[in-house]
N, C-alpha and C positions, 0 to 999 in steps of 0.2 A: 504494500500500500504506500503510495506516495502522497505527500502533502502538497497542495497547490499554494502558490504564493498569492498575495492579495491582488496582484494584477491578473492572474489567471482566473480567480473567482469572479471578477467583474465581467469577464468575457462570456460566462455562462448565461443562459436565458434568465435565470432567477437570481443571479448574483450570489451573495453570500448565504442565501436561504436554501440553496441546492442541497447541502448535506442534511439539513433538517427535513426537507421534503422527501429526500431519499429514505431517511429513517422512518418517516411517517408512512410512506408507501410500503416499506418492509413490514411494519407492524400491522397495517391493515391487511396485507396479503396473508400474513400468518394467522390473523384472526379469521379471515374468510376460510382458509384451509381447515382450521380447527372446527369451524361450524359445519363445513362439508363432511368432515369425519364424523361429527356427532350425528348428522342426519343419516349418514350411511349406517352407523351403529343402530340408530332407532329403527330403520327399515329392516335390518337384519334381525333385530330383536323381535319384531312383530310377526315375522314369517311363521314361527311355530304356532302362534295364536291363531293365525289365519287358517293353518292346516287343521288345528283342533276344531275351529268353528265349522269348517267344511265337512269334517268327519261327523260332527254332531248333527249338522243339517242333513247329511246323507242318511244317517240313522233315523232321523225323524221322518224323512220322506218315505223310507222303506216301511216304517211301522205304521204311520198315520196317513201317508199319501197313497198307500195301496199299491206300491210297486217299486220298481227300480228307479234310482235317481236319473234325472234327465241326462247328466253327463256320463252315464254308463257306469 
């Protein structure tokens, strides 16, 4: 990592605020990644409940619906 001189910083589009903006972008990117991971974990966690719900629905249809479930 090299440090820029004061003259180099003034040539960037945002001047001396560029390091702060880069840091802010990195923090926001990591927060978005964390939220995506949380959402993926939530969907994976709900799959077994959906399977149990489907099985219970199939059993109810066979018993009270008078036959085989529609999906076979």
